[in-house]
N, CA, C and O of each residue as an XYZ file, in Angstrom:
484
protein
N      96.024    -43.057    -21.954
C      94.922    -44.000    -22.077
C      95.358    -45.324    -21.452
O      96.405    -45.863    -21.811
N      94.558    -45.853    -20.514
C      94.919    -47.121    -19.887
C      94.884    -48.264    -20.895
O      94.186    -48.211    -21.908
N      95.654    -49.291    -20.585
C      95.677    -50.477    -21.437
C      94.331    -51.180    -21.359
O      93.695    -51.167    -20.306
N      93.876    -51.802    -22.464
C      92.578    -52.496    -22.456
C      92.472    -53.563    -21.373
O      91.378    -53.832    -20.877
N      93.600    -54.177    -21.000
C      93.549    -55.206    -19.952
C      93.108    -54.612    -18.616
O      92.467    -55.294    -17.816
N      93.447    -53.344    -18.370
C      93.096    -52.734    -17.093
C      91.602    -52.437    -16.989
O      91.082    -52.280    -15.884
N      90.912    -52.359    -18.115
C      89.466    -52.136    -18.068
C      88.742    -53.304    -17.414
O      87.730    -53.111    -16.742
N      89.254    -54.513    -17.607
C      88.607    -55.670    -16.983
C      88.692    -55.582    -15.462
O      87.830    -56.113    -14.762
N      89.719    -54.919    -14.950
C      89.834    -54.719    -13.508
C      88.712    -53.836    -12.972
O      88.294    -53.982    -11.823
N      88.229    -52.925    -13.803
C      87.172    -52.017    -13.374
C      85.834    -52.717    -13.205
O      84.998    -52.281    -12.413
N      85.630    -53.780    -13.933
C      84.313    -54.414    -13.977
C      84.319    -55.841    -13.458
O      83.527    -56.665    -13.915
N      85.180    -56.144    -12.530
C      85.196    -57.479    -11.939
C      84.181    -57.530    -10.799
O      83.879    -56.503    -10.192
N      83.656    -58.710    -10.507
C      82.734    -58.814     -9.371
C      83.469    -58.466     -8.071
O      84.651    -58.773     -7.916
N      82.776    -57.840     -7.168
C      83.387    -57.457     -5.894
C      83.672    -58.695     -5.059
O      82.835    -59.590     -4.945
N      84.844    -58.733     -4.485
C      85.204    -59.820     -3.581
C      84.554    -59.555     -2.225
O      84.233    -58.415     -1.889
N      84.367    -60.609     -1.465
C      83.754    -60.466     -0.145
C      84.576    -59.529      0.733
O      84.016    -58.741      1.496
N      85.893    -59.611      0.629
C      86.752    -58.722      1.419
C      86.510    -57.261      1.046
O      86.522    -56.387      1.914
N      86.291    -56.995     -0.241
C      85.992    -55.625     -0.680
C      84.661    -55.146     -0.105
O      84.541    -54.003      0.335
N      83.669    -56.024     -0.114
C      82.355    -55.669      0.429
C      82.439    -55.404      1.928
O      81.826    -54.466      2.438
N      83.207    -56.243      2.630
C      83.393    -56.041      4.065
C      84.059    -54.699      4.349
O      83.668    -53.983      5.271
N      85.055    -54.373      3.559
C      85.758    -53.101      3.733
C      84.823    -51.914      3.482
O      84.827    -50.943      4.239
N      84.028    -52.000      2.423
C      83.062    -50.941      2.116
C      82.028    -50.811      3.227
O      81.709    -49.704      3.660
N      81.507    -51.939      3.685
C      80.507    -51.963      4.749
C      81.058    -51.267      5.994
O      80.399    -50.414      6.588
N      82.269    -51.645      6.374
C      82.889    -51.079      7.573
C      83.141    -49.577      7.415
O      82.848    -48.799      8.323
N      83.680    -49.172      6.273
C      84.013    -47.754      6.096
C      82.759    -46.880      6.056
O      82.753    -45.785      6.618
N      81.704    -47.351      5.401
C      80.454    -46.581      5.379
C      79.844    -46.484      6.774
O      79.327    -45.438      7.166
N      79.911    -47.587      7.518
C      79.360    -47.587      8.873
C      80.141    -46.628      9.769
O      79.549    -45.833     10.498
N      81.469    -46.704      9.712
C      82.289    -45.838     10.566
C      82.119    -44.361     10.220
O      82.203    -43.501     11.096
N      81.881    -44.072      8.948
C      81.667    -42.682      8.533
C      80.243    -42.217      8.828
O      79.937    -41.031      8.708
N      79.374    -43.150      9.212
C      77.978    -42.805      9.469
C      77.221    -42.467      8.206
O      76.204    -41.776      8.249
N      77.715    -42.954      7.077
C      77.123    -42.626      5.780
C      76.415    -43.814      5.142
O      76.358    -43.919      3.916
N      75.885    -44.692      5.953
C      75.204    -45.860      5.395
C      73.723    -45.777      5.730
O      73.338    -45.572      6.881
N      72.916    -45.938      4.716
C      71.462    -45.948      4.910
C      71.036    -47.374      5.261
O      71.734    -48.329      4.920
N      69.909    -47.523      5.931
C      69.454    -48.862      6.310
C      69.334    -49.817      5.124
O      69.719    -50.982      5.228
N      68.806    -49.338      4.002
C      68.635    -50.204      2.829
C      69.981    -50.650      2.275
O      70.130    -51.791      1.837
N      70.964    -49.748      2.295
C      72.310    -50.097      1.831
C      72.946    -51.130      2.751
O      73.592    -52.071      2.291
N      72.758    -50.946      4.054
C      73.316    -51.893      5.019
C      72.720    -53.279      4.813
O      73.436    -54.279      4.860
N      71.424    -53.338      4.586
C      70.775    -54.628      4.354
C      71.293    -55.277      3.075
O      71.565    -56.477      3.057
N      71.429    -54.502      2.016
C      71.930    -55.042      0.749
C      73.367    -55.530      0.888
O      73.708    -56.608      0.401
N      74.204    -54.746      1.545
C      75.590    -55.171      1.744
C      75.664    -56.410      2.629
O      76.448    -57.319      2.356
N      74.859    -56.454      3.682
C      74.854    -57.635      4.549
C      74.469    -58.882      3.756
O      75.064    -59.944      3.940
N      73.486    -58.757      2.883
C      73.085    -59.896      2.053
C      74.188    -60.339      1.114
O      74.424    -61.537      0.953
N      74.871    -59.378      0.489
C      75.968    -59.717     -0.423
C      77.132    -60.346      0.338
O      77.770    -61.276     -0.155
N      77.403    -59.842      1.526
C      78.486    -60.400      2.338
C      78.135    -61.812      2.777
O      78.983    -62.703      2.722
N      76.904    -62.028      3.210
C      76.480    -63.379      3.595
C      76.636    -64.346      2.429
O      77.093    -65.474      2.612
N      76.259    -63.911      1.238
C      76.401    -64.775      0.058
C      77.867    -65.126     -0.165
O      78.188    -66.270     -0.487
N      78.752    -64.158      0.002
C      80.175    -64.420     -0.159
C      80.728    -65.333      0.917
O      81.572    -66.184      0.637
N      80.260    -65.165      2.145
C      80.738    -66.011      3.240
C      80.249    -67.451      3.109
O      80.884    -68.366      3.632
N      79.136    -67.660      2.421
C      78.612    -69.021      2.223
C      79.373    -69.794      1.155
O      79.286    -71.021      1.103
N      80.117    -69.094      0.303
C      80.836    -69.780     -0.772
C      81.963    -70.622     -0.184
O      82.616    -70.214      0.777
N      82.186    -71.784     -0.760
C      83.181    -72.704     -0.196
C      84.623    -72.406     -0.599
O      85.465    -73.302     -0.536
N      84.931    -71.187     -1.008
C      86.272    -70.928     -1.502
C      87.284    -70.625     -0.404
O      88.355    -70.088     -0.685
N      86.971    -70.949      0.802
C      87.952    -70.901      1.869
C      88.336    -69.531      2.394
O      89.522    -69.218      2.489
N      87.351    -68.708      2.739
C      87.672    -67.450      3.408
C      88.183    -67.780      4.804
O      87.727    -68.731      5.438
N      89.123    -66.992      5.265
C      89.632    -67.253      6.605
C      88.678    -66.678      7.647
O      87.725    -65.975      7.311
N      88.939    -66.980      8.889
C      88.073    -66.530      9.966
C      88.044    -65.027     10.144
O      87.114    -64.493     10.748
N      89.047    -64.336      9.628
C      89.103    -62.879      9.776
C      87.912    -62.201      9.110
O      87.449    -61.164      9.585
N      87.413    -62.768      8.023
C      86.258    -62.181      7.337
C      85.019    -62.244      8.229
O      84.249    -61.286      8.295
N      84.831    -63.360      8.908
C      83.690    -63.495      9.812
C      83.820    -62.523     10.985
O      82.835    -61.921     11.414
N      85.036    -62.377     11.496
C      85.281    -61.458     12.609
C      85.005    -60.023     12.178
O      84.376    -59.264     12.916
N      85.468    -59.649     10.997
C      85.251    -58.282     10.506
C      83.760    -58.003     10.335
O      83.293    -56.913     10.667
N      83.010    -58.978      9.819
C      81.565    -58.803      9.660
C      80.895    -58.638     11.030
O      80.060    -57.752     11.214
N      81.264    -59.494     11.986
C      80.669    -59.426     13.321
C      80.983    -58.091     13.996
O      80.125    -57.512     14.664
N      82.201    -57.609     13.821
C      82.574    -56.324     14.420
C      81.801    -55.169     13.792
O      81.409    -54.227     14.481
N      81.587    -55.248     12.494
C      80.828    -54.187     11.830
C      79.382    -54.187     12.304
O      78.801    -53.126     12.534
N      78.800    -55.370     12.450
C      77.426    -55.440     12.957
C      77.355    -54.919     14.394
O      76.395    -54.240     14.758
N      78.365    -55.232     15.214
C      78.399    -54.716     16.587
C      78.545    -53.193     16.581
O      77.936    -52.504     17.400
N      79.349    -52.675     15.658
C      79.502    -51.225     15.522
C      78.155    -50.590     15.187
O      77.769    -49.582     15.778
N      77.445    -51.191     14.232
C      76.120    -50.671     13.878
C      75.191    -50.675     15.088
O      74.471    -49.708     15.333
N      75.214    -51.762     15.831
C      74.316    -51.890     16.980
C      74.548    -50.779     18.001
O      73.595    -50.258     18.581
N      75.812    -50.416     18.222
C      76.124    -49.425     19.250
C      76.120    -47.986     18.747
O      75.781    -47.071     19.497
N      76.493    -47.776     17.486
C      76.642    -46.407     16.986
C      75.543    -45.969     16.017
O      75.256    -44.778     15.902
N      74.938    -46.913     15.334
C      73.842    -46.612     14.403
C      72.706    -47.609     14.666
O      72.388    -48.439     13.814
N      72.102    -47.516     15.853
C      71.117    -48.533     16.239
C      69.912    -48.624     15.305
O      69.358    -49.708     15.124
N      69.495    -47.498     14.707
C      68.339    -47.559     13.805
C      68.680    -48.356     12.542
O      67.825    -49.060     12.004
N      69.910    -48.249     12.074
C      70.338    -49.029     10.906
C      70.400    -50.505     11.282
O      69.946    -51.366     10.528
N      70.964    -50.790     12.449
C      71.065    -52.178     12.915
C      69.679    -52.795     13.076
O      69.450    -53.929     12.656
N      68.751    -52.051     13.684
C      67.386    -52.573     13.857
C      66.741    -52.876     12.510
O      66.056    -53.889     12.362
N      66.955    -52.003     11.527
C      66.380    -52.219     10.198
C      66.930    -53.501      9.573
O      66.174    -54.302      9.023
N      68.242    -53.692      9.658
C      68.860    -54.890      9.074
C      68.318    -56.141      9.755
O      67.933    -57.099      9.084
N      68.287    -56.134     11.080
C      67.817    -57.308     11.821
C      66.339    -57.575     11.540
O      65.942    -58.726     11.355
N      65.530    -56.532     11.505
C      64.090    -56.703     11.285
C      63.768    -57.196      9.882
O      62.777    -57.898      9.682
N      64.595    -56.836      8.915
C      64.291    -57.184      7.524
C      65.136    -58.318      6.974
O      64.973    -58.705      5.817
N      66.031    -58.853      7.780
C      66.901    -59.927      7.307
C      66.127    -61.238      7.234
O      65.426    -61.628      8.167
N      66.276    -61.892      6.108
C      65.743    -63.245      5.942
C      66.789    -64.047      5.190
O      67.345    -63.573      4.200
N      67.058    -65.254      5.654
C      68.007    -66.091      4.917
C      67.491    -66.352      3.507
O      66.280    -66.332      3.286
N      68.381    -66.596      2.551
C      67.956    -66.778      1.157
C      66.897    -67.857      0.971
O      66.016    -67.714      0.123
N      66.967    -68.925      1.743
C      66.001    -70.003      1.540
C      64.595    -69.639      1.998
O      63.636    -70.315      1.623
N      64.448    -68.580      2.806
C      63.108    -68.187      3.250
C      62.577    -66.968      2.509
O      61.465    -66.514      2.778
N      63.362    -66.434      1.579
C      62.896    -65.282      0.807
C      61.883    -65.739     -0.226
O      62.055    -66.790     -0.844
N      60.832    -64.960     -0.419
C      59.857    -65.355     -1.433
C      60.475    -65.281     -2.822
O      61.247    -64.375     -3.136
N      60.122    -66.240     -3.624
C      60.609    -66.217     -5.003
C      59.411    -66.382     -5.925
O      58.322    -66.771     -5.504
N      59.639    -66.083     -7.163
C      58.564    -66.237     -8.141
C      58.215    -67.716     -8.251
O      59.107    -68.565     -8.260
N      56.937    -68.028     -8.336
C      56.570    -69.437     -8.470
C      57.106    -69.998     -9.780
O      57.164    -69.310    -10.799
N      57.489    -71.247     -9.723
C      57.986    -71.908    -10.923
C      56.819    -72.118    -11.884
O      55.752    -72.585    -11.484
N      57.028    -71.770    -13.146
C      55.976    -71.913    -14.155
C      56.311    -73.086    -15.054
O      57.469    -73.319    -15.399
N      55.298    -73.800    -15.416
C      55.469    -74.926    -16.326
C      54.846    -74.574    -17.668
O      54.191    -73.543    -17.816
N      55.058    -75.434    -18.624
C      54.492    -75.218    -19.950
C      52.968    -75.158    -19.875
O      52.344    -74.316    -20.521
N      52.374    -76.048    -19.089
C      50.906    -76.049    -19.009
C      50.382    -74.788    -18.333
O      49.266    -74.356    -18.623
N      51.164    -74.191    -17.440
C      50.742    -72.920    -16.849
C      50.549    -71.876    -17.934
O      49.584    -71.112    -17.905
N      51.471    -71.842    -18.896
C      51.363    -70.837    -19.949
C      50.172    -71.107    -20.864
O      49.628    -70.176    -21.458
N      49.764    -72.360    -20.985
C      48.598    -72.678    -21.811
C      47.314    -72.124    -21.205
O      46.392    -71.736    -21.922
N      47.268    -72.093    -19.892
C      46.050    -71.673    -19.209
C      46.205    -70.322    -18.522
O      45.463    -70.008    -17.591
N      47.151    -69.536    -18.971
C      47.404    -68.222    -18.397
C      46.289    -67.262    -18.811
O      46.132    -66.965    -19.996
N      45.527    -66.783    -17.850
C      44.398    -65.914    -18.182
C      44.824    -64.471    -18.434
O      43.988    -63.627    -18.754
N      46.115    -64.181    -18.293
C      46.571    -62.826    -18.589
C      47.015    -62.685    -20.038
O      47.277    -61.577    -20.506
N      47.098    -63.796    -20.744
C      47.510    -63.732    -22.144
C      46.387    -63.123    -22.978
O      45.211    -63.381    -22.722
N      46.739    -62.333    -23.954
C      45.745    -61.714    -24.834
C      45.693    -62.520    -26.119
O      46.660    -62.589    -26.877
N      44.563    -63.112    -26.336
C      44.369    -63.905    -27.552
C      43.377    -63.166    -28.435
O      42.294    -62.814    -27.968
N      43.712    -62.921    -29.697
C      42.748    -62.249    -30.572
C      41.528    -63.134    -30.801
O      41.641    -64.316    -31.127
N      40.392    -62.541    -30.625
C      39.130    -63.248    -30.845
C      38.476    -62.614    -32.067
O      38.252    -61.403    -32.077
N      38.161    -63.405    -33.107
C      37.538    -62.821    -34.304
C      36.256    -62.089    -33.932
O      35.356    -62.655    -33.311
N      36.190    -60.820    -34.324
C      35.001    -60.019    -34.059
C      34.903    -59.526    -32.637
O      33.965    -58.799    -32.307
N      35.839    -59.895    -31.779
C      35.801    -59.465    -30.383
C      36.551    -58.166    -30.188
O      36.972    -57.528    -31.154
N      36.720    -57.771    -28.921
C      37.367    -56.499    -28.637
C      38.851    -56.499    -28.998
O      39.446    -55.433    -29.156
N      39.455    -57.683    -29.131
C      40.864    -57.766    -29.494
C      41.071    -57.829    -31.000
O      42.207    -57.838    -31.473
N      39.988    -57.873    -31.747
C      40.112    -57.994    -33.207
C      40.673    -56.706    -33.786
O      40.359    -55.613    -33.315
N      41.493    -56.839    -34.796
C      42.078    -55.671    -35.451
C      41.041    -55.040    -36.354
O      40.306    -55.744    -37.046
N      40.975    -53.741    -36.354
C      40.034    -53.009    -37.203
C      40.603    -52.890    -38.607
O      41.818    -52.795    -38.781
N      39.751    -52.893    -39.586
C      40.151    -52.659    -40.962
C      40.607    -53.896    -41.701
O      41.073    -53.783    -42.835
N      40.494    -55.069    -41.110
C      40.880    -56.300    -41.814
C      39.705    -56.909    -42.499
O      39.837    -57.950    -43.143
């Protein structure tokens, strides 16, 4: 039985280098679906944007993997490029305020004697 400390190793967030390695290995094996490639590219971009000082090798590895996709799996590359949007341009849920909830027409309010009224009271 492994030591309890080793269990935390199993559930740590993936490092950008790990994601890059996975991305590259799946691409080289030809076992990456377009949706997976897009998701991995997004996660890698998020990691590369962090200010924790990744070296230039990470950027080079990402660029090489994208070039590999372009030449060897062009349909996957086209899907990623066609569906890629930077995080700031992705649609997000509109911000709701307290007053929005007051006037929310999807809320169900019991109306005495109406269709929402409980029977038998």
